[in-house]
N, C-alpha and C positions, 0 to 999 in steps of 0.2 A: 504494500500500500504506500502511496505517495504521502510522505510525512507533511507535505505542504497543503494537503487537502483541507484541514480545518481553517487555515489562513485564507484559502481560496473561497471557502464557504462564507467566511466572515466578510470578505470583500464583496461578494454578491449581496449579502445581507445589508451591508452599508449602502450599496447602490440602491437596494430596495427602499431603505429609509429615505434616501434623497428623493427618489421618485415619488414615494408616498407623501412626503412633506410638500412636494410640488403639485400634488393632485393628479399625478400620472399613474393611475391605479393599475392599468394593464401592464405597464413596464415594471411597476413595483411587484405585482403578483409574479411576473416572470422571474424577476431577480430573487424573490423570496423562495419560490419553488425550486429554483436552481440551487440555492443555498441548502435547502432541505434535502435535495437529492444527493448532494455531496456529503452532508452530515450523515445520511443513511449509510454511506459507504465507509466513512471515516470514524464514526462514533458508535457507541453502544446504543441500542434502541431506546433506552430510557435515560439518555444523557440530557441534562437541563437545556443545552443548546438546541436540542430537537424540539423541546417544548416552546422555546422562544421563537423558533421558526414557525411552528403552528400558530402561535399567538399573532405573529406578524401577518401571516396569510389570512387569519381570521379577520384582522382589522381591515385588510384590503377588501375582503369579501363584503364586510359590513358596509364600508364606504361605497362599494359598488352597488349596494342595495340587495345583496343576496344574504339575507339573515340565516337561511337554512345552512348554507355552506360555512358561514361565520360560526354558527353554533357548533357544527361538526368539528371544525378546526380548534375552537376554544376547548371543547370537551376532550379532544385528543391531547391538548396541552395539559389539561388537568390530570388525565390518566398518567402521563409521564411524570409530572410534578409529584403526584402521590407516591410514586415509586422512588424518584430520584432525590426528593427533598424531605426534610423533617416535616411532621404533620402540621406544624404551626409556622411554616415559612411564609414570609410576606409575599413571595412570588405566587404561591398557591392562593393566597387571599386575593391578589390582583386578578388571577385567572377566574376565580369564582365571581368577582365583581364584574368582570367583562361579560360573563355569561348572563348575569343578572341584568346588565345594561341592555343586551340584545333582547332578552325576554320582555323587559319593560317596554321597549320600543315596538315590540310585536303585539303589545296589549295583553300579554300573558303575565298578569301581575302577581298571581300567587306563586308561579314558578320563579319570577324575578325576585320576589321577597325571600324565598328559600335561599337563593344564591347570595343575595345581598347580606342576609343574616349570617350565613356561613362565613362569608368574607369578614364581616365585623367580628365574629367570634375569634377568628384567627388573629386578626389585627389587635384585638384587646390583649391577647397573650404575647404577641410578637413585637408590638410597637409601644412606645411611650404614649400616654394619653393626649399629649399635645402634638403628635405627629400629623402632618397634613392629610395622610391617607385615612386617619380616623375621621377627620372632618368630611372627607369624601364619602365614607361609608354612611355616616349619619345623614348627610345631605341626600344621598341616593335613596335611602329608606324613607326619609321625609317626603321627597319628591314623588316617590312611588305611592305613598299613602294619599298624597294630594290627588294624584291621578285616579286613585281608587274611589275617591270621594269621601 
């Protein structure tokens, strides 16, 4: 195996970030997918960088209006994080939050609440009370309750 593969994957991922930030979602998706394919060759199936790639791909799908594919990719990231990281890792909390966000915007509020609450539970353990992600969790739950009426 080429020992430079992880660096090549990171380069594609960085390109994907640039395209994503410029709103060039098709190019971002292509770059993130290429990074993931390289990671599949270079890394173990449950390496955290694999989950990051799935998160990146999910964000692109969401911004392209494909909530179903976004959810699928976010859920794959969660599966990897659950194996690769401690159970109360902040990255796992963020992944749960992302799933909640998609469900909320799909109008599936009870499912969104489950994921937002799980994210908050982890963040309460993993982060200090004044961490910005704590505010994000509380805000997301409050906004969801407002949507629910």
